[in-house]
Steps between C-alpha positions, in 0.01 A plus 500: 500500500636832398561783768303818426644842561228782457657824381376802690552708183140409418375543858340805648783741575292721719410217738727207445438315832165346418636362162813368662284318776277356228773363291662338820173355615447369136805295498769725351848382572697832451434861445647645187608864524596660160758789543525730193711817449360645184838439328572120473133482427250763403300507827543605859378307804624418851812571711645325813252700713220305346674168594558627853132597533369156368735284710300519820173412347569168332706181585538429127845518355555846322631434155647841375559529135733790435441639144761772541821628366815393706287323767805460719441867608184386687554134583593575868191720538263232383653227707493706811134597433398140528537325156532120512595478141654773266514465133728701269506496124811387322436781244496770776867493617844424374569353840242234545714259696573783758136602522399134569776461756391811674150362533627172651727681743176644664371133557239564230421262203655623168326483171623577150236613251498467125299717236334327236775575247796388727638154446577275788873517410503842646447360860674167488796631694285606801269202511714338769442779740129586451211364686239585225484588141219712364394458144295802379213374268405848406710822453559644830333825618120455480236252622233338288716409199461177284710198583802447270480140429853493349634516853393133567828356352706743721320355807576147376868586446533633857322190632746284316805694627392450865438134449871438445535543871766783471245769578204532739259781425121557480342616176258781499289640211345842478259643252181388334429226743147374511319158543552453127893563500607373845477140401755535221758688719463239774550206265809681366649521844383814673470480880332842565257701294448885538142607439391863531194615293376132488454491880436854605294625208241223547197479716626214692888508560493184714331292229759627252794393720338161545447454127868551442585228757226262380625512139845402623402214738649187347 
């Protein structure tokens, strides 16, 4: 069964607590926090202050996805704010190894993120030190986009790489996840599915979370 990480990018920014509580009571496994700087991606969202505010109101692990230029400038702040996982894009810094090591030095799980156009070869050197790999299945920056099915082989390749026994990391997918697309990413090897608009833009977020889990029960 796949783990579900609802993204608060599609939640009610004015009053996040009820949406977070609904997600947790509905069986969500993590809470995904999209951090955007308006430069690496054409959108702005949350800073470490939001993570610090959310930390006391949920026991779910906070999965912080940094879509920002030179993320090593802010890694320490997000780790200290209460993040359990911090993801950084390989495309966002020339010092990806350093950025990932910084995360791990804070006792936080380190995740490397790949955009749709980025091949796995770009992250092979850091796979031995990461806890998680996030495959973007849409172009980053906005919610509600259509799933890019061409990313399935990338998930499969990552799954094959960890089956050699040399690497041990979880595979997360983000973008266009619905009850119609989750089964294919799960079969390809994904462990965690981020779902924003599918969960929070529905009349029954709990039912949506359960649908994702039900479709991957096998």
